[in-house]
C-alpha positions in Angstrom: 3.1 -30.7 35.3 6.0 -32.8 36.8 4.8 -36.0 38.5 5.9 -36.8 42.1 8.7 -39.4 42.4 8.0 -41.8 45.1 10.5 -44.1 46.9 8.9 -47.4 47.1 9.9 -50.6 48.8 8.5 -53.9 47.2 8.6 -57.3 48.7 7.9 -60.6 46.9 8.1 -64.4 48.4 7.5 -66.5 45.4 6.5 -70.3 45.0 9.7 -71.6 46.0 8.9 -70.3 49.4 12.5 -70.1 50.2 12.8 -66.4 51.2 12.0 -62.8 50.4 13.2 -60.7 47.8 13.2 -56.9 48.7 13.7 -53.9 46.3 13.6 -50.3 46.8 13.0 -48.1 43.7 12.0 -44.6 42.8 9.2 -44.0 40.2 6.4 -41.8 39.5 4.0 -44.8 38.9 4.1 -44.0 35.0 7.4 -43.9 33.0 10.3 -43.0 35.4 12.0 -45.8 37.0 15.4 -46.3 38.9 16.6 -49.1 41.2 18.0 -48.3 44.5 18.5 -51.5 46.3 17.9 -55.3 45.9 18.4 -57.9 48.6 17.4 -61.4 49.3 16.8 -62.9 52.9 16.2 -66.6 53.3 13.7 -68.0 55.5 14.9 -70.1 58.6 14.1 -73.9 58.2 11.1 -73.7 60.6 9.3 -70.9 58.7 10.2 -72.5 55.3 8.9 -75.8 56.5 5.5 -74.4 57.8 5.0 -72.3 54.6 5.5 -75.5 52.4 3.3 -77.6 54.7 0.5 -75.1 54.6 0.4 -74.8 50.9 0.4 -78.6 50.5 -2.6 -79.0 52.7 -4.7 -76.1 51.4 -6.5 -77.4 48.3 -9.9 -75.7 48.7 -11.7 -72.7 50.3 -13.0 -75.0 52.9 -9.3 -75.9 53.9 -8.7 -72.1 54.4 -11.4 -72.2 57.2 -10.5 -75.6 58.5 -6.9 -74.4 59.0 -7.7 -70.7 59.6 -6.1 -70.6 63.2 -2.8 -72.1 62.1 -2.7 -69.9 59.0 -3.3 -66.8 61.3 -0.3 -67.9 63.5 1.9 -68.4 60.5 0.8 -65.1 59.0 2.0 -63.3 62.0 5.3 -65.2 61.9 5.8 -64.3 58.3 4.7 -60.7 58.7 7.3 -60.3 61.5 10.1 -61.7 59.4 9.2 -59.0 56.6 9.0 -56.3 59.3 12.6 -57.2 60.6 14.0 -57.1 57.0 12.2 -53.6 56.3 13.4 -52.1 59.4 17.0 -53.2 58.9 16.9 -51.9 55.4 15.5 -48.5 56.6 18.3 -48.0 59.2 21.0 -48.7 56.5 19.9 -46.6 53.4 19.9 -42.9 53.0 16.3 -42.8 51.6 12.9 -42.1 53.0 10.6 -44.9 52.3 7.0 -43.5 51.1 5.2 -46.8 50.3 5.6 -50.5 50.8 4.1 -53.1 48.4 3.6 -56.3 50.4 2.7 -59.0 48.0 2.6 -61.8 50.7 3.1 -65.4 50.3 0.5 -67.2 48.1 -0.8 -70.5 49.5 -4.2 -70.8 47.6 -5.3 -69.4 44.3 -8.4 -70.2 42.5 -9.7 -67.7 40.2 -13.0 -69.7 39.4 -14.3 -69.1 43.0 -12.5 -65.5 43.1 -10.2 -66.5 46.0 -6.4 -65.8 46.1 -5.0 -65.9 49.6 -1.6 -64.5 50.4 -0.2 -64.8 53.9 0.8 -61.3 55.2 -0.9 -58.9 57.6 -0.7 -55.4 55.9 -2.2 -53.6 59.0 0.4 -55.4 61.3 3.3 -54.6 58.8 2.2 -51.0 58.8 2.2 -50.7 62.5 5.5 -52.3 62.9 7.4 -50.3 60.1 5.5 -47.1 60.5 4.9 -46.7 56.7 1.8 -47.0 54.3 1.6 -50.5 53.1 -0.2 -51.6 50.0 -1.3 -55.2 49.9 -3.9 -57.8 48.6 -3.2 -56.6 45.2 -5.2 -59.6 43.5 -8.8 -59.5 45.0 -10.0 -56.5 43.2 -9.1 -58.1 39.9 -10.9 -61.3 40.7 -13.8 -59.2 41.8 -14.1 -57.7 38.3 -13.9 -61.1 36.5 -10.1 -61.1 36.2 -7.6 -64.0 37.0 -5.9 -62.2 39.6 -2.7 -63.0 37.7 -0.3 -62.1 36.2 0.2 -58.5 37.7 3.6 -57.7 36.7 2.9 -56.7 33.1 2.6 -53.2 33.5 5.9 -53.1 35.0 7.3 -55.4 32.2 5.7 -52.7 29.8 7.8 -49.9 31.5 10.9 -51.8 31.4 10.6 -52.9 28.0 10.7 -49.2 27.0 13.7 -48.6 28.9 15.5 -51.6 27.5 14.3 -50.5 23.8 15.7 -46.9 24.4 18.8 -47.9 26.0 19.8 -50.9 23.7 18.0 -50.1 20.4 16.1 -53.3 20.7 13.2 -53.4 18.3 9.5 -54.5 19.3 7.9 -56.8 19.6 9.6 -58.1 22.8 8.5 -61.1 24.9 9.4 -61.1 28.5 9.3 -64.4 30.0 9.2 -64.7 33.6 10.2 -68.2 34.8 9.2 -68.4 38.6 7.1 -71.2 40.0 4.7 -70.6 37.1 6.0 -69.3 33.6 4.2 -66.0 32.6 4.8 -64.0 29.5 4.2 -60.4 28.6 4.3 -59.4 24.9 4.7 -56.0 23.8 3.9 -55.0 20.3 5.3 -51.6 20.4 5.7 -48.7 22.6 2.5 -46.7 21.9 0.6 -45.9 25.0 -2.6 -47.6 24.2 -2.3 -50.1 27.1 -5.3 -52.1 25.8 -3.9 -53.0 22.4 -0.2 -52.9 22.7 0.8 -55.6 25.3 -0.6 -58.9 26.3 0.2 -61.4 29.0 -0.6 -64.8 30.0 0.4 -67.7 32.3 1.5 -70.2 29.9 3.1 -73.0 31.8 4.9 -74.4 34.9 8.1 -73.0 35.6 10.3 -74.2 38.5 7.4 -75.6 40.4 7.5 -79.4 39.2 11.4 -79.5 39.3 11.5 -78.0 42.7 9.0 -80.4 44.2 11.0 -83.3 42.7 14.2 -82.1 44.1 12.8 -81.6 47.6 11.4 -85.0 47.5 14.7 -86.8 46.8 17.5 -84.6 48.4 18.1 -81.9 51.1 17.9 -78.9 48.9 15.1 -76.8 47.4 16.2 -76.5 43.6 18.2 -77.9 40.8 21.0 -75.3 40.6 21.9 -74.3 37.2 20.0 -77.6 35.9 23.0 -79.7 37.2 20.9 -82.6 38.3 19.0 -82.8 35.0 22.1 -82.4 33.0 23.5 -85.6 34.7 20.2 -87.5 34.2 18.6 -89.3 31.1 15.5 -88.3 29.5 13.0 -91.1 29.5 11.4 -90.3 26.0 8.6 -92.7 26.4 7.3 -91.2 29.6 8.0 -87.6 28.3 5.9 -88.3 25.2 3.0 -89.8 27.2 3.0 -86.9 29.7 2.9 -84.4 26.7 0.2 -86.3 25.0 -1.9 -86.5 28.2 -1.6 -82.9 29.1 -3.5 -80.0 27.5 -3.9 -76.6 28.5 -7.0 -75.7 26.7 -6.9 -72.0 27.0 -4.3 -69.5 28.1 -7.0 -67.0 29.4 -6.8 -68.7 32.9 -4.2 -68.0 35.6 -2.2 -71.0 36.8 -1.2 -72.4 40.1 1.4 -74.9 41.1 -1.4 -77.4 41.9 -2.5 -77.4 38.3 0.4 -79.4 37.5 1.2 -83.0 38.6 4.4 -84.9 38.6 3.3 -88.3 39.3 4.1 -89.4 35.7 7.8 -89.3 36.8 7.6 -91.4 39.9 9.3 -94.4 38.7 12.2 -92.6 37.6 15.7 -92.3 39.2 16.2 -88.9 40.8 18.3 -87.5 38.1 16.5 -89.1 35.4 13.3 -87.5 36.9 14.9 -84.2 37.0 15.9 -84.5 33.3 12.4 -85.6 32.2 10.5 -83.1 34.3 12.7 -80.3 33.0 12.1 -81.3 29.4 8.6 -81.5 30.0 8.5 -78.0 31.5 10.6 -76.7 28.5 8.2 -78.2 25.9 5.2 -76.6 27.6 7.0 -73.1 27.9 8.0 -73.2 24.3 4.7 -74.5 23.1 2.8 -71.8 25.1 5.1 -69.1 23.4 4.2 -70.3 19.9 0.6 -70.4 20.6 0.1 -67.0 22.1 2.5 -65.7 19.8 0.3 -66.9 16.7 -2.9 -65.8 18.7 -1.5 -62.3 18.7 0.1 -62.3 15.4 3.4 -61.2 17.3 6.8 -62.7 15.9 9.2 -64.3 18.5 12.0 -62.1 17.6 13.3 -60.9 21.0 12.8 -63.2 24.1 13.9 -61.7 27.4 14.2 -64.0 30.4 13.7 -63.1 34.1 13.0 -65.1 37.3 15.0 -68.0 38.8 14.4 -70.5 36.0 16.4 -68.2 33.6 19.4 -69.8 35.4 18.6 -73.4 34.7 21.1 -73.9 31.8 19.4 -77.3 30.9 15.9 -75.8 30.8 16.9 -72.9 28.6 18.7 -75.0 26.3 15.6 -77.4 25.9 13.5 -74.4 25.3 15.8 -73.3 22.4 15.7 -76.7 21.0 11.7 -77.0 21.0 11.4 -73.5 19.6 13.3 -74.3 16.5 13.7 -71.1 15.1 16.8 -69.4 14.1 15.3 -65.9 13.8 15.1 -65.0 17.4 17.2 -63.9 20.4 17.0 -65.3 23.8 18.7 -63.0 26.4 18.7 -62.8 30.2 17.3 -59.5 31.3 20.6 -59.0 33.2 22.3 -58.3 30.1 20.2 -55.0 29.8 21.2 -53.6 33.3 18.4 -55.3 35.1 18.8 -57.9 38.0 16.6 -60.8 36.8 16.2 -61.9 40.4 14.2 -59.0 41.5 12.0 -57.9 38.6 9.0 -59.2 40.7 9.9 -57.4 43.8 10.6 -54.3 41.7 7.3 -54.8 40.2 5.4 -54.8 43.5 7.1 -51.6 44.6 5.9 -50.1 41.2 2.4 -51.5 41.7 2.2 -50.0 45.2 2.7 -46.6 43.7 0.3 -47.1 41.1 -2.5 -48.4 43.6 -1.7 -45.6 45.7 -2.3 -43.1 42.9 -5.5 -45.2 42.0 -3.9 -46.1 38.5 -4.8 -49.2 36.7 -2.6 -52.4 37.5 -4.4 -55.0 35.5 -6.0 -54.9 32.0 -8.3 -57.0 29.8 -5.4 -58.3 28.0 -3.5 -59.3 30.9 -5.9 -60.7 33.5 -8.9 -60.8 31.4 -10.8 -58.3 33.8 -13.7 -56.5 32.2 -11.9 -53.0 32.1 -8.5 -51.7 33.2 -8.6 -51.3 37.0 -6.5 -50.6 40.1 -5.9 -52.9 43.0 -4.4 -53.3 46.3 -5.5 -52.2 49.6 -3.9 -49.3 51.4 -3.1 -49.7 55.0 -1.9 -47.0 57.2 -1.6 -48.2 60.9 0.5 -45.9 62.7 
C-alpha cells in the first residue's frame, strides 16, 4: 500500500545560538524524501545575548528551578520568533504544511539525570501557526535509558541510501556532523536491519570551543573558514598537554558543550588560541573516528561532512592530517546535492513525521536506549 507523503517543516537552532534554520520537506517517514525549502533567520542581538547568557548560567537541574521565571519569559520570546518565521514562510510557499518539528534551543543537557531542556513552547507555537507541532524529541529516549542524542542518525541513514543510489558510492559511509558537538553516523550497508547496520556517537567537540574563544575576544560569533586559526601559530606544548590531559573514556555517552573546557588556551594570543583550539578539536574528531571505526569494524573509506564546521578549512585540513590515511575520501555533503547547512533542520522535519506515525527515532546503537522507540510530543492547540 502506498504510504502518505507529508509536508513537514523542521526548525533547528544549534549550539551557536545565532539563529534558526528552517526546512520544508516532503517524506513518508520511511524512504521517500524531497527538499522544498531551506532558509536561515538570524536572532536579533538581544535574543542572542539572552540565550547565550542563559546557557552560561544553567549548569544544574537546580539552576533550571532558580531561573525558571527568566527561562519562561525567554522561552516565550524564542517561540514568538519561530512563529513569525513559520507564518512568513507559509504565506510565501505553495504548500500546505502538515506537521512542524520544533527542536527548540538546548540550554541544558545531562543524560545522567535524564534531563534535556530545550527552550520552545510547542503548545504556544501550535496556537500561533495553527498547525500540529511535534517537540520535546529527547525526553522519551532519556526515559528509556538512552542518552537523548544524537537523534539525526535515522535521517542520515535515509540520505545515505539516496547518496549511494544517485552517486554509486559504496558503503560503509561515515556521516560526520560538525556542529557545536561532533556526532557521527556510520552505515555498514543498505539492509533494512536498523539495529545492526548503522551506529551513531557523539565523539568530540565541534565548533563549541572555537566559537566560545572567538566570542571572548572579538565582536563576531565564529571563525569564518578558519581564517583566524590560519593566521595563528599552534602552541605545540600546550596542545600536547591538552591532549594528554583529556580522555573520553567512552563514546556511549552524549556530549554537551559544557563537557569541554578551553582554559588551557587562556595564556595565548587570540589567533594562536584559535589555531591551538582548532587543532585540539581536530585531534579529538579524528581520534574519535578512528576509535569507533575500529570498535564497529568499519573502514573509513567514505567520510561525508555536514554542519557548519565543514566550512572551517583549517579544521578539516587538520582532521585529514591526523587521520594519516590515503585510502579515504572526505567530501562535503553539498557535493551530493544536499545543503550541509540544513541537514539538522531537515532531520527534525523528518523526525516529526516519524513521531506522528509512532515510528522509532532512536535505537540501541545510536542513543543506547534499551530498544528502538519513538519520541516527541504531539501538540495540537488550535
